[in-house]
DRENKOL-216718 format. One line per field, with one value per residue (C-alpha): residue number from 1; x, y, z; chain; residue in three letters. Coordinates in Angstrom, 3 decimals, always signed. Layout:
<atoms>
pos = [NUM	...];
x = [X	...];
y = [Y	...];
z = [Z	...];
unit = [A	...];
code = [ALA	...];
</atoms>
This chain:
<atoms>
pos = [1	2	3	4	5	6	7	8	9	10	11	12	13	14	15	16	17	18	19	20	21	22	23	24	25	26	27	28	29	30	31	32	33	34	35	36	37	38	39	40	41	42	43	44	45	46	47	48	49	50	51	52	53	54	55	56	57	58	59	60	61	62	63	64	65	66	67	68	69	70	71	72	73	74	75	76	77	78	79	80	81	82	83	84	85	86	87	88	89	90	91	92	93	94	95	96	97	98	99	100	101	102	103	104	105	106	107	108	109	110	111	112	113	114	115	116	117	118	119	120	121	122	123	124	125	126	127	128	129	130	131	132	133	134	135	136	137	138	139	140	141	142	143	144	145	146	147	148	149	150	151	152	153	154	155	156	157	158	159	160	161	162	163	164	165	166	167	168	169	170	171	172	173	174	175	176	177	178	179	180	181	182	183	184	185	186	187	188	189	190	191	192	193	194	195	196	197	198	199	200	201	202	203	204	205	206	207	208	209	210	211	212	213	214	215	216	217	218	219	220	221	222	223	224	225	226	227	228	229	230	231	232	233	234	235	236	237	238	239	240	241	242	243	244	245	246	247	248	249	250	251	252	253	254	255	256	257	258	259	260	261	262	263	264	265	266	267	268	269	270	271	272	273	274	275	276	277	278	279	280	281	282	283	284	285	286	287	288	289	290	291	292	293	294	295	296	297	298	299	300	301	302	303	304	305	306	307	308	309	310	311	312	313	314	315	316	317	318	319	320	321	322	323	324	325	326	327	328	329	330	331	332	333	334	335	336	337	338	339	340	341	342	343	344	345	346	347	348	349	350	351	352	353	354	355	356	357	358	359	360	361	362	363	364	365	366	367	368	369	370	371	372	373	374	375	376	377	378	379	380	381	382	383	384	385	386	387	388	389	390	391	392	393	394	395	396	397	398	399	400	401	402	403	404	405	406	407	408	409	410	411	412	413	414	415	416	417	418	419	420	421	422	423	424	425	426	427	428	429	430	431	432	433	434	435	436	437	438	439	440	441	442	443	444	445	446	447	448	449	450	451	452	453	454	455	456	457	458	459	460	461	462	463	464	465	466	467	468	469	470	471	472	473	474	475	476	477	478	479	480	481	482	483	484	485	486	487	488	489	490	491	492	493	494	495	496	497	498	499	500	501	502	503	504	505	506	507	508	509	510	511	512	513	514	515	516	517	518	519	520	521	522	523	524	525	526	527	528	529	530	531	532	533	534	535	536	537	538	539	540	541	542	543	544	545];
x = [+145.334	+144.732	+148.463	+148.320	+145.173	+146.921	+150.016	+147.796	+146.032	+149.175	+150.909	+147.753	+147.734	+151.518	+150.779	+147.844	+150.239	+153.091	+150.652	+149.169	+152.601	+153.504	+150.338	+150.786	+154.417	+154.539	+154.484	+157.291	+155.953	+158.094	+161.202	+163.659	+167.018	+170.424	+173.348	+176.778	+179.320	+182.451	+185.173	+185.374	+185.602	+183.157	+183.371	+182.515	+179.724	+178.100	+177.717	+176.293	+174.048	+172.746	+171.529	+169.870	+168.447	+166.810	+165.471	+163.963	+162.239	+160.404	+159.440	+161.536	+162.582	+166.107	+168.708	+172.530	+175.330	+178.520	+181.511	+180.834	+177.993	+176.628	+176.153	+173.376	+170.538	+166.515	+164.222	+163.192	+166.418	+167.631	+171.148	+173.691	+177.105	+179.982	+182.795	+186.490	+188.514	+190.246	+193.478	+192.275	+191.586	+194.862	+196.449	+194.190	+195.318	+198.893	+198.699	+197.055	+199.830	+202.257	+200.409	+200.161	+204.114	+204.682	+204.228	+200.875	+200.958	+199.087	+202.227	+202.537	+198.816	+199.001	+202.107	+200.262	+197.170	+199.090	+201.189	+199.926	+196.497	+195.914	+193.785	+191.208	+190.889	+191.171	+188.578	+185.776	+186.025	+185.667	+182.670	+180.875	+181.979	+180.338	+177.203	+175.194	+175.663	+175.334	+172.327	+170.684	+170.912	+170.664	+167.364	+164.927	+162.439	+164.639	+164.510	+165.881	+165.032	+168.495	+172.123	+174.016	+177.564	+180.123	+182.989	+186.343	+188.993	+186.407	+185.226	+184.829	+181.570	+179.762	+178.997	+176.245	+174.009	+173.996	+174.035	+170.800	+169.430	+168.700	+170.073	+173.320	+174.246	+177.654	+178.193	+181.557	+182.623	+184.232	+183.903	+184.061	+187.461	+189.147	+187.372	+183.845	+184.270	+185.136	+181.969	+179.576	+181.327	+182.218	+184.858	+188.167	+189.674	+193.046	+193.921	+190.787	+189.599	+192.099	+192.225	+191.838	+195.217	+195.520	+194.039	+192.536	+189.673	+186.508	+186.143	+189.997	+192.229	+195.213	+198.561	+201.361	+202.842	+199.554	+198.504	+201.758	+200.919	+197.406	+198.710	+201.109	+198.113	+195.983	+198.960	+199.291	+195.569	+195.520	+198.322	+196.930	+193.309	+195.550	+196.703	+193.443	+191.631	+194.168	+192.964	+189.371	+189.220	+190.852	+188.259	+185.492	+186.491	+187.056	+183.571	+181.530	+183.769	+182.318	+178.799	+177.625	+174.544	+176.928	+178.219	+181.837	+183.445	+184.026	+180.268	+179.304	+181.517	+179.319	+175.935	+176.326	+173.136	+173.910	+176.976	+176.191	+179.241	+179.582	+180.235	+178.495	+180.592	+178.749	+180.066	+183.028	+184.621	+185.709	+183.304	+183.078	+180.848	+179.209	+176.979	+173.598	+174.575	+176.753	+174.471	+176.073	+174.764	+177.438	+176.271	+173.715	+174.766	+173.877	+170.451	+167.946	+167.215	+169.819	+168.723	+168.763	+172.335	+172.754	+172.366	+176.095	+177.253	+174.267	+175.128	+178.911	+178.118	+175.467	+177.494	+180.609	+181.063	+183.660	+182.380	+183.593	+185.932	+185.197	+188.328	+188.248	+190.757	+187.885	+186.812	+189.720	+192.462	+192.482	+194.459	+196.789	+197.966	+199.511	+202.694	+202.145	+204.392	+202.388	+199.152	+200.780	+201.221	+197.755	+196.567	+198.854	+197.647	+193.811	+193.898	+195.116	+192.323	+189.395	+187.030	+185.495	+186.700	+185.019	+187.780	+186.888	+188.947	+188.368	+189.810	+187.909	+189.795	+193.213	+192.729	+195.350	+194.731	+192.021	+190.914	+187.796	+187.509	+187.737	+184.849	+186.032	+183.631	+183.921	+181.692	+180.172	+177.165	+179.392	+176.924	+174.603	+177.532	+178.683	+175.335	+175.405	+175.826	+178.701	+181.112	+183.603	+186.195	+186.482	+189.920	+189.923	+191.778	+190.217	+188.074	+185.931	+182.839	+183.845	+184.867	+181.512	+179.520	+181.778	+181.138	+177.457	+177.205	+179.702	+182.476	+186.105	+188.819	+192.110	+193.173	+195.623	+195.651	+196.946	+196.209	+194.509	+192.611	+193.145	+195.998	+194.421	+191.081	+193.384	+195.143	+191.809	+190.137	+193.164	+193.357	+189.581	+190.064	+187.948	+190.807	+194.458	+196.454	+199.534	+201.720	+200.372	+203.568	+205.649	+203.204	+204.384	+202.379	+202.756	+202.250	+199.057	+197.880	+199.029	+196.792	+193.771	+194.086	+194.570	+191.203	+189.195	+190.271	+190.313	+186.799	+187.784	+187.702	+184.221	+183.075	+184.391	+183.206	+179.615	+179.528	+180.309	+177.570	+174.821	+176.415	+176.314	+172.736	+171.371	+170.348	+167.153	+167.058	+168.390	+170.887	+168.233	+165.620	+168.051	+168.822	+165.104	+164.285	+166.997	+166.733	+163.122	+163.846	+166.091	+163.519	+160.799	+162.866	+164.349	+168.200	+167.521	+169.923	+168.798	+170.874	+173.926	+177.093	+178.390	+181.948	+181.045	+181.081	+184.029	+187.723	+190.712	+191.538	+188.043	+187.327	+190.435	+189.923	+193.367	+192.137	+191.098	+194.380	+196.347	+194.184	+194.429	+198.374	+198.657	+196.400	+198.859	+201.916	+200.574	+199.776	+203.198	+204.926	+202.975	+203.283	+207.355	+207.068	+204.995	+207.304	+210.466	+209.123	+207.991	+211.226	+213.136	+210.645	+211.023	+214.676	+216.118	+217.103	+218.648	+220.672	+221.856	+222.771	+224.914	+226.658	+227.327	+228.661	+230.829	+232.516	+232.982	+234.780	+237.161	+238.027	+238.811	+241.324];
y = [+48.411	+47.350	+48.233	+51.329	+52.457	+51.323	+53.450	+56.339	+56.062	+55.714	+58.936	+60.945	+60.001	+60.730	+64.194	+65.019	+63.951	+66.091	+69.063	+68.531	+68.655	+71.893	+73.352	+72.353	+73.929	+77.317	+80.150	+82.682	+86.284	+88.728	+89.054	+92.079	+90.517	+92.436	+91.348	+92.788	+92.043	+94.138	+91.900	+94.185	+91.305	+91.447	+87.531	+86.888	+89.420	+87.577	+84.249	+86.448	+88.501	+85.112	+84.439	+87.682	+87.467	+84.156	+85.529	+88.739	+86.430	+84.696	+87.820	+88.953	+92.458	+92.623	+95.457	+95.172	+96.683	+96.319	+98.173	+97.690	+97.784	+94.225	+92.547	+90.207	+92.076	+92.057	+95.084	+94.922	+94.889	+98.019	+98.532	+100.678	+101.073	+102.232	+102.564	+102.639	+106.119	+106.443	+105.956	+102.818	+101.415	+102.176	+100.114	+97.069	+97.402	+97.555	+94.735	+92.713	+93.791	+92.299	+89.104	+89.008	+88.922	+86.199	+82.441	+81.589	+80.014	+80.245	+81.938	+84.904	+85.397	+85.694	+87.695	+90.204	+90.078	+91.143	+93.572	+95.870	+94.305	+94.362	+97.580	+95.059	+93.866	+97.142	+98.713	+96.321	+97.669	+101.309	+100.272	+99.508	+102.742	+104.690	+106.486	+105.048	+101.435	+102.675	+104.489	+101.140	+100.017	+103.589	+104.306	+102.649	+102.114	+99.780	+96.026	+93.044	+89.503	+87.910	+89.363	+87.672	+88.172	+87.641	+85.893	+87.042	+87.586	+89.446	+87.350	+90.250	+91.114	+88.080	+91.017	+92.034	+89.212	+90.733	+94.274	+93.866	+91.331	+88.493	+85.299	+85.565	+83.510	+83.435	+83.080	+81.814	+81.247	+77.847	+74.566	+74.536	+75.449	+76.017	+79.377	+78.200	+74.827	+76.580	+79.066	+76.245	+73.505	+71.375	+68.578	+69.352	+66.083	+66.530	+63.182	+62.630	+66.009	+67.678	+71.621	+73.910	+73.763	+69.766	+67.933	+64.566	+62.806	+62.479	+59.289	+58.873	+58.849	+61.148	+59.522	+60.254	+63.193	+64.567	+63.963	+65.709	+68.753	+68.934	+68.790	+71.583	+73.532	+73.121	+74.332	+77.337	+78.347	+77.506	+80.006	+82.390	+81.994	+82.912	+85.973	+86.985	+86.542	+88.992	+91.474	+90.653	+91.175	+94.651	+95.247	+94.163	+96.476	+99.364	+99.013	+97.860	+97.783	+100.654	+99.739	+98.151	+96.579	+94.226	+90.817	+90.003	+88.844	+85.409	+85.173	+86.504	+83.901	+81.301	+82.762	+81.616	+79.996	+78.931	+78.895	+78.669	+77.076	+77.418	+73.616	+70.430	+67.619	+64.706	+65.436	+67.631	+66.245	+65.923	+63.432	+64.432	+64.723	+68.058	+69.448	+70.412	+74.187	+73.818	+74.115	+73.504	+75.803	+75.096	+76.876	+79.055	+81.787	+79.406	+80.067	+77.078	+79.076	+81.173	+84.873	+86.164	+87.057	+90.556	+90.759	+91.428	+88.468	+86.286	+87.057	+86.674	+83.081	+82.081	+82.809	+80.666	+78.287	+76.440	+76.847	+79.477	+80.140	+82.148	+83.727	+85.540	+86.145	+87.118	+90.473	+90.933	+90.737	+93.262	+93.521	+96.121	+93.908	+91.659	+92.411	+93.693	+91.186	+88.491	+90.073	+89.987	+86.285	+85.671	+87.787	+86.116	+82.706	+83.415	+85.567	+82.957	+80.437	+79.421	+79.698	+82.715	+84.207	+86.216	+87.972	+89.891	+92.934	+96.316	+98.905	+99.146	+102.007	+100.309	+96.714	+93.996	+93.951	+93.669	+90.397	+89.426	+86.358	+88.340	+90.204	+92.162	+92.728	+94.510	+92.770	+89.383	+87.327	+84.438	+81.725	+82.809	+82.466	+79.078	+77.714	+78.545	+75.351	+77.289	+77.582	+74.669	+75.692	+78.163	+79.643	+80.699	+81.855	+78.921	+80.854	+78.773	+80.481	+80.140	+76.625	+75.594	+77.436	+75.547	+72.246	+72.879	+73.551	+70.684	+72.966	+71.901	+74.197	+75.689	+76.978	+80.056	+80.286	+83.432	+83.379	+82.428	+79.271	+79.043	+76.737	+74.168	+74.501	+74.215	+71.144	+69.436	+70.079	+68.688	+65.684	+64.931	+65.319	+68.284	+70.198	+71.428	+73.971	+76.122	+78.767	+82.260	+83.809	+81.762	+81.429	+81.000	+81.060	+77.624	+76.107	+78.263	+77.191	+73.560	+73.236	+74.803	+72.519	+69.255	+70.343	+70.924	+67.860	+65.329	+64.518	+62.932	+66.323	+67.245	+63.586	+63.850	+67.348	+66.325	+63.263	+65.602	+67.691	+65.225	+64.689	+68.506	+69.112	+65.919	+67.157	+66.549	+70.373	+73.092	+75.608	+78.368	+76.486	+75.364	+79.072	+79.736	+76.584	+77.223	+80.752	+80.224	+77.690	+79.719	+82.530	+80.088	+78.690	+82.159	+81.156	+77.454	+77.119	+73.386	+72.332	+73.931	+71.748	+71.415	+72.032	+75.576	+76.012	+73.598	+75.140	+73.452	+71.216	+69.818	+69.317	+67.526	+65.577	+66.596	+66.667	+62.984	+61.857	+63.667	+62.096	+58.537	+59.313	+60.330	+57.235	+54.872	+56.644	+56.377	+52.833	+52.191	+53.839	+51.986	+48.786	+49.479	+49.899	+46.920	+44.598	+45.975	+45.171	+41.849	+41.142	+42.222	+40.131	+37.046	+37.208	+40.055	+38.273	+35.163	+37.341	+39.496	+36.479	+34.691	+37.959	+38.094	+34.421	+35.018	+38.028	+36.092	+33.340	+35.775	+37.264	+33.735	+32.909];
z = [+173.030	+176.801	+177.319	+175.424	+177.504	+180.611	+179.958	+178.826	+182.207	+183.870	+182.552	+183.047	+186.556	+186.843	+185.005	+187.679	+190.827	+189.462	+188.943	+192.417	+194.254	+192.228	+193.023	+196.859	+196.811	+198.513	+195.978	+196.115	+195.537	+193.595	+195.943	+196.022	+194.986	+194.993	+192.819	+193.766	+191.101	+191.854	+190.043	+186.996	+184.425	+181.573	+181.245	+185.025	+184.822	+181.764	+184.201	+187.239	+184.957	+183.497	+187.149	+187.720	+184.323	+185.256	+188.334	+186.629	+184.203	+186.931	+188.412	+190.984	+191.445	+190.815	+191.385	+190.293	+191.379	+188.950	+187.726	+184.172	+181.901	+181.346	+178.123	+179.489	+181.078	+181.337	+180.987	+184.463	+186.300	+187.721	+187.305	+189.301	+187.317	+189.716	+187.182	+187.342	+186.745	+183.598	+185.771	+187.168	+183.759	+182.498	+185.504	+184.391	+180.773	+181.634	+184.007	+180.925	+178.757	+181.208	+181.613	+177.824	+177.482	+179.948	+179.510	+181.043	+184.647	+187.996	+189.333	+186.728	+187.040	+190.947	+190.301	+188.157	+190.395	+193.605	+191.819	+188.965	+189.272	+192.869	+192.451	+191.236	+194.904	+196.762	+194.247	+195.359	+198.965	+197.250	+195.444	+198.626	+200.119	+197.142	+198.027	+195.125	+196.934	+200.460	+199.768	+199.174	+202.856	+204.228	+202.753	+205.032	+202.018	+200.460	+201.548	+199.961	+200.558	+199.399	+198.382	+195.353	+195.548	+192.745	+194.542	+193.356	+196.176	+198.076	+200.847	+203.161	+201.138	+203.048	+205.388	+203.160	+204.337	+207.745	+206.353	+204.595	+207.035	+204.480	+203.188	+201.180	+197.790	+196.224	+192.464	+191.448	+187.653	+188.159	+189.782	+193.563	+195.164	+198.480	+199.379	+197.955	+199.759	+203.312	+202.593	+202.438	+204.393	+201.404	+202.074	+200.654	+198.828	+197.681	+196.792	+194.370	+193.280	+190.860	+190.890	+187.896	+186.654	+186.841	+183.815	+184.563	+182.436	+184.125	+186.190	+186.073	+189.182	+189.416	+189.245	+191.518	+189.569	+189.427	+193.163	+194.162	+191.708	+193.175	+196.950	+196.009	+194.335	+197.429	+199.652	+197.390	+197.482	+201.343	+201.828	+199.410	+201.405	+204.567	+203.066	+201.957	+204.744	+206.615	+203.916	+204.318	+208.185	+207.500	+204.622	+206.824	+209.602	+207.239	+206.200	+209.202	+212.151	+213.578	+213.337	+216.519	+214.795	+212.431	+213.255	+213.277	+210.071	+211.455	+212.185	+208.754	+207.056	+208.589	+207.090	+203.347	+202.140	+198.766	+196.267	+192.686	+190.818	+186.926	+186.523	+185.496	+187.232	+185.650	+182.343	+182.891	+186.227	+188.561	+190.379	+193.757	+196.675	+197.265	+200.088	+199.321	+199.384	+196.225	+193.183	+189.672	+187.058	+184.540	+180.985	+182.650	+180.295	+177.049	+175.740	+174.917	+171.743	+170.040	+169.555	+165.658	+164.683	+163.629	+159.777	+158.822	+161.095	+159.645	+156.030	+156.577	+158.049	+155.674	+152.684	+154.245	+151.523	+153.382	+156.648	+159.536	+162.424	+165.227	+166.780	+170.245	+173.052	+175.471	+177.001	+179.256	+176.521	+173.983	+170.791	+171.834	+174.852	+172.367	+170.719	+166.956	+165.223	+166.975	+165.653	+162.225	+162.049	+163.466	+160.380	+157.957	+159.018	+159.015	+155.750	+153.750	+154.864	+152.648	+155.657	+156.585	+160.054	+162.616	+164.597	+167.913	+167.820	+169.899	+167.887	+164.488	+163.463	+163.529	+162.268	+161.914	+158.044	+155.467	+154.062	+152.193	+154.515	+157.900	+159.540	+162.529	+165.351	+168.687	+170.575	+169.719	+170.600	+171.013	+172.359	+169.261	+166.863	+167.905	+167.497	+163.662	+161.655	+159.679	+162.703	+162.172	+164.786	+167.584	+168.433	+172.056	+174.900	+176.955	+179.274	+181.360	+179.708	+175.916	+176.335	+177.885	+175.114	+172.661	+174.322	+174.448	+170.647	+169.598	+168.327	+168.553	+169.823	+169.442	+172.346	+173.208	+176.976	+178.459	+182.329	+185.482	+184.759	+180.906	+180.752	+182.859	+180.642	+177.696	+178.900	+179.736	+176.305	+174.616	+176.967	+176.303	+172.364	+171.921	+170.021	+170.291	+172.187	+171.061	+172.814	+171.865	+172.827	+170.436	+167.718	+164.327	+161.043	+159.765	+163.351	+163.473	+160.240	+160.772	+163.988	+162.357	+159.668	+161.550	+163.472	+160.364	+158.419	+161.641	+162.204	+165.565	+167.414	+166.195	+167.086	+170.552	+171.515	+170.163	+172.339	+175.112	+174.194	+174.653	+178.210	+178.959	+177.832	+179.789	+183.134	+185.263	+185.501	+183.284	+184.873	+184.698	+186.367	+189.207	+189.904	+190.311	+192.332	+194.616	+195.142	+195.828	+198.098	+200.375	+200.154	+201.379	+204.132	+205.321	+204.231	+204.394	+207.526	+208.014	+205.108	+206.037	+206.508	+210.124	+208.726	+208.412	+212.341	+212.919	+213.131	+211.267	+214.333	+214.656	+210.972	+210.400	+213.622	+214.931	+218.348	+218.080	+216.456	+219.403	+222.091	+220.450	+220.068	+223.570	+224.965	+222.866	+224.119	+227.694	+227.147	+225.696	+228.589	+231.228	+229.354	+229.425	+233.233	+233.905	+231.612	+233.415	+236.654	+235.997	+234.095	+237.262	+239.483	+237.549	+236.445	+238.096	+241.314	+239.971	+237.675	+240.377	+242.827	+239.901	+239.551	+243.365	+243.452	+240.541	+242.177	+245.407	+243.672	+242.017	+245.247	+246.881	+243.934];
unit = [A	A	A	A	A	A	A	A	A	A	A	A	A	A	A	A	A	A	A	A	A	A	A	A	A	A	A	A	A	A	A	A	A	A	A	A	A	A	A	A	A	A	A	A	A	A	A	A	A	A	A	A	A	A	A	A	A	A	A	A	A	A	A	A	A	A	A	A	A	A	A	A	A	A	A	A	A	A	A	A	A	A	A	A	A	A	A	A	A	A	A	A	A	A	A	A	A	A	A	A	A	A	A	A	A	A	A	A	A	A	A	A	A	A	A	A	A	A	A	A	A	A	A	A	A	A	A	A	A	A	A	A	A	A	A	A	A	A	A	A	A	A	A	A	A	A	A	A	A	A	A	A	A	A	A	A	A	A	A	A	A	A	A	A	A	A	A	A	A	A	A	A	A	A	A	A	A	A	A	A	A	A	A	A	A	A	A	A	A	A	A	A	A	A	A	A	A	A	A	A	A	A	A	A	A	A	A	A	A	A	A	A	A	A	A	A	A	A	A	A	A	A	A	A	A	A	A	A	A	A	A	A	A	A	A	A	A	A	A	A	A	A	A	A	A	A	A	A	A	A	A	A	A	A	A	A	A	A	A	A	A	A	A	A	A	A	A	A	A	A	A	A	A	A	A	A	A	A	A	A	A	A	A	A	A	A	A	A	A	A	A	A	A	A	A	A	A	A	A	A	A	A	A	A	A	A	A	A	A	A	A	A	A	A	A	A	A	A	A	A	A	A	A	A	A	A	A	A	A	A	A	A	A	A	A	A	A	A	A	A	A	A	A	A	A	A	A	A	A	A	A	A	A	A	A	A	A	A	A	A	A	A	A	A	A	A	A	A	A	A	A	A	A	A	A	A	A	A	A	A	A	A	A	A	A	A	A	A	A	A	A	A	A	A	A	A	A	A	A	A	A	A	A	A	A	A	A	A	A	A	A	A	A	A	A	A	A	A	A	A	A	A	A	A	A	A	A	A	A	A	A	A	A	A	A	A	A	A	A	A	A	A	A	A	A	A	A	A	A	A	A	A	A	A	A	A	A	A	A	A	A	A	A	A	A	A	A	A	A	A	A	A	A	A	A	A	A	A	A	A	A	A	A	A	A	A	A	A	A	A	A	A	A	A	A	A	A	A	A	A	A	A	A	A	A	A	A	A	A	A	A	A	A	A	A	A	A	A	A	A	A	A	A	A	A	A	A	A	A	A	A	A	A	A	A	A	A	A	A	A	A	A	A	A	A];
code = [MET	ALA	HIS	GLN	GLY	ARG	SER	PHE	LEU	THR	GLY	THR	PHE	ALA	CYS	LEU	LEU	LEU	GLY	PHE	PHE	VAL	ILE	GLN	SER	PRO	ALA	VAL	GLU	GLY	ALA	ASN	ILE	LEU	GLY	VAL	PHE	THR	SER	HIS	SER	PRO	SER	HIS	LEU	ILE	ILE	HIS	MET	SER	ILE	MET	LYS	ALA	LEU	ALA	GLU	GLU	GLY	HIS	ASN	VAL	THR	VAL	VAL	SER	THR	THR	GLN	PRO	LYS	VAL	THR	HIS	LYS	SER	ILE	LYS	HIS	ILE	VAL	ILE	PRO	LEU	SER	ALA	ALA	GLU	GLU	LYS	VAL	ILE	SER	ASP	GLY	MET	THR	ALA	MET	ALA	LYS	GLU	LYS	PRO	SER	MET	ILE	THR	THR	MET	LYS	SER	LEU	PHE	GLY	SER	LEU	SER	MET	LEU	ILE	TYR	LYS	GLN	VAL	ASP	VAL	LEU	GLU	ASP	LYS	ARG	PHE	THR	ASP	LEU	TYR	LYS	ASN	LYS	ASP	ASN	LYS	PHE	ASP	ALA	VAL	VAL	VAL	GLY	PHE	PHE	PHE	ASN	PHE	PHE	GLN	VAL	GLY	LEU	GLY	ALA	ARG	PHE	ASN	CYS	PRO	LEU	ILE	LEU	SER	TRP	THR	GLY	ALA	PRO	MET	VAL	GLN	ILE	ASP	ASP	ALA	VAL	GLY	ASN	PRO	GLU	LEU	VAL	ALA	THR	VAL	PRO	SER	MET	ASN	VAL	ALA	VAL	LEU	PRO	GLY	HIS	ALA	MET	ASP	PHE	LYS	GLN	ARG	LEU	ALA	ASN	PHE	GLY	SER	SER	ILE	PHE	PHE	ARG	LEU	LEU	GLY	PHE	TYR	LEU	ASP	ILE	LEU	ASN	VAL	GLN	PHE	TYR	ASP	ARG	LEU	TRP	GLY	LYS	ASP	PRO	SER	MET	ILE	SER	TYR	GLU	GLU	ALA	LYS	LYS	ASN	VAL	SER	LEU	ALA	PHE	CYS	ASN	SER	HIS	ALA	ILE	SER	GLU	GLY	PRO	ILE	ARG	PRO	ASN	VAL	PRO	ALA	VAL	ILE	GLU	ILE	GLY	GLY	ILE	GLN	ILE	LYS	ASN	LYS	PRO	ASP	PRO	LEU	PRO	GLN	ASP	ILE	LYS	GLU	PHE	LEU	ASP	ASN	ALA	LYS	HIS	GLY	ALA	ILE	LEU	PHE	SER	LEU	GLY	SER	ASN	LEU	LYS	GLY	ASP	HIS	ILE	GLN	PRO	GLU	LEU	ILE	GLY	LYS	ILE	PHE	GLU	ALA	LEU	SER	SER	LEU	LYS	GLN	ASN	VAL	ILE	TRP	LYS	TRP	ASP	ASP	LEU	LYS	ASN	LEU	PRO	GLY	LYS	SER	SER	ASN	ILE	LEU	TYR	LYS	LYS	TRP	LEU	PRO	GLN	ASP	ASP	ILE	LEU	ALA	HIS	PRO	SER	ILE	LYS	LEU	PHE	ILE	THR	HIS	ALA	GLY	LYS	GLY	GLY	VAL	ALA	GLU	SER	GLN	TYR	HIS	GLY	LYS	PRO	MET	LEU	ALA	LEU	PRO	VAL	PHE	ALA	ASP	GLN	PRO	GLY	ASN	ALA	ASP	LYS	LEU	VAL	GLN	ALA	GLY	TYR	GLY	LEU	ARG	ILE	ASP	LEU	PHE	THR	LEU	GLU	VAL	ASP	GLU	PHE	LYS	GLY	ALA	ILE	LYS	GLU	ILE	LEU	LYS	ASN	PRO	SER	TYR	LYS	THR	LYS	VAL	GLN	GLN	PHE	SER	LYS	LEU	TYR	ARG	ASP	ARG	PRO	MET	SER	ALA	ARG	ASP	SER	VAL	ILE	TYR	TRP	VAL	ASN	TYR	VAL	LEU	ARG	HIS	HIS	GLY	ALA	GLY	HIS	MET	GLN	SER	PRO	LEU	VAL	HIS	MET	ASN	PHE	ILE	ALA	ARG	HIS	ASN	LEU	ASP	VAL	TYR	LEU	LEU	LEU	THR	THR	ILE	LEU	ILE	VAL	ILE	ALA	LEU	ILE	SER	THR	VAL	VAL	LEU	LYS	PHE	CYS	TRP	ARG	LYS	CYS	CYS	GLY	GLY	LYS	GLY	LYS	SER	GLN	LYS	THR	GLY	GLN	LYS	ALA	LYS	VAL	LYS	LYS	ASN];
</atoms>
């Protein structure tokens, strides 16, 4: 009893102490926060808007500029949509169709991005020139305390911090990568930190082949970054080059306060050091408590006697991007299953086919559906957001990757034992059905992903709370420049110690040269004369003879 009494008193004291420090922490009144998300990717926007929703719920005044209507929002968020034209939408659709016909790889993705989809990069400049956006800073009554920028080949937008005279925060939809590392001075560790397209189990070292691939990937992204920086300078000058009040692009690059990354290294890997400005918020879009499902979806799942399957290839890839014969094979396989299937399909007037076990929906509350106990399998394109949601809810996956980071994500989930991967472009009915049945019948996939779910959920602070705390921290400390890595202010030569290595090499060369001269001198003094006299004597004898 005495022990219980002491425990109670200790716990009470700890709570009071915690409460004291919370009370002593400087409060942040409702700040004006601007979100600029111009990548025109619905899946990216879900991550970015989840950040802004958390800030709106905290009581901040949030304004968001994007090119599409968000699926995630909040009643108090002021939203400004600057949409693409019909012609621009067609260019994107044609680009997606082209990618859906090629074997997925980083090279094909980049080829499309800088070919038919290059408009996605240039359009982001147009958005910032639109009157609906420029009015935000030309109207002197507007004042923003922080700007959150969605990163996607648009580093010129770091100028928005200077434009609105406030701290700038980046939001990135994956784990830290080269451009994010550079923005906040995060160390790049090519030998130990695999890139998104190199699959390595958490805690495992890369073998030689993987390190070689990782080195090649690093060089590729460095060259890509060099090319993009040329564009970024042009875009920056186009937007603000004639404004004497604006700082240079090089100076603007050094003013990033935070980078929110949609990752959780402790569970997902890779284990690596991060500077304080890298804040991991993996799963920010996942709700602590699922919202009620639409009635038709709820009934469909509740009545699934043999369980249910969710099938979605994401928000960027639509049904008409995929060859009709391939769609026919997918329908044939899914319609023959005893499980109910929810299929994300955009054109509800032109369905792949009709089957009593298939429910087609144009838009799905994916996170809420995956939380339903009837879901036994998620057939996915292996986008980062969907994979994270499936892992959080402990649902095994069958991956059909198409482009970007999807092949790498698919390889990682297969390697971890969370599911299987098949090639969408060579898919056959029997192969597809066989993979589905293997995952449903073999409990190891479910067991492993549920074990991961426990790790993914086990955090000292939720993703939502991390967003709120660190944005408030930056607001309290006026950009929090004190925690910025010195690497941000160092050039390539300094950050890699090349000048130090050059100096040491020069010193060693000078020492070697001096040593050589001294040794030669000593040799001549000690042995040179004797040798010379012997040779002279020998010559004299020869002459006598």
